[in-house]
N, C-alpha and C positions, 0 to 999 in steps of 0.2 A: 402514471407510467413512472418505469424504472429510470433513473438516470447514473451512469451511463448505460447507452443500451447495449444488449449483450453482442450484438455484431460488432458494434465498435471496439468492445473489450478484444474479441476474439482475433480483431486485426494484429494484435500487439503479443499475444501468446499462442502458442503451439496448439493447446487444448482447453476445455472448460477445465480438466483436471488439473492443468496447470495453473489456470487463473485462480481456483479456489486455495492451491497451497500457496501462490505468491503472494496472493490479497489476504490472506490469513496472517502469514507471517510479517507481512508489512504493517498490517493493523496491530498486530502486538508491538512492533517498534515503536509506532505512533503512541501507543498505550504508555510503553516504558519512558517514552520521551516526556510526555505530559507528567507523568508522575516524577521522574527526575527534577522537572523544574519546580514542583511544589517542595522537592526536599534540598532544592540549592544546589544540585550536583550539577557538571557539565554534561554534554549530550554527544560524548565521544563513541558510547556504544549504542545511542539510539538517534539516528539523524531526526530533526525536526519534518514537518510534511512538507513535501516538494510543490504542493499546489496551493493555491485560495481555494477553500470551500465553505460554501454557506452551511456546509452539515457539521454537525459535533460529533457524528457517528464516525469512529476511526477505520471501519470496515469500507463506509462510502469514500472516503479520503482516500484511502489505498486502492480503490477500484476507479476513482479519479486520475490517480497517478498512472496506473496501468492504460486507461484510456487516452491519455496524453503522451503515452511512450515513455515515460520518467524513470521507469524500472527496468533493469535489464537482469536477466537470471540464467543460469547455465545449469544442467543436469550433473550432478557429479559422476566422475568415471569410476568404475568399477574394478 
């Protein structure tokens, strides 16, 4: 079974498309954060994970953040 469930995730985003974009960008930020730790650089550009996760997978961490409502996003105005 996949956790968090898709119906829980869609409560915090507008659409599945938005979910994919938000989660992918956040997973990249978490990846950058972990790489910066290894290099001894601060985390000004990539904040640490916002939730405690049993998973080591960055995408799963990002989806858990979405599920708990920790991420806010907006569409850029044209």
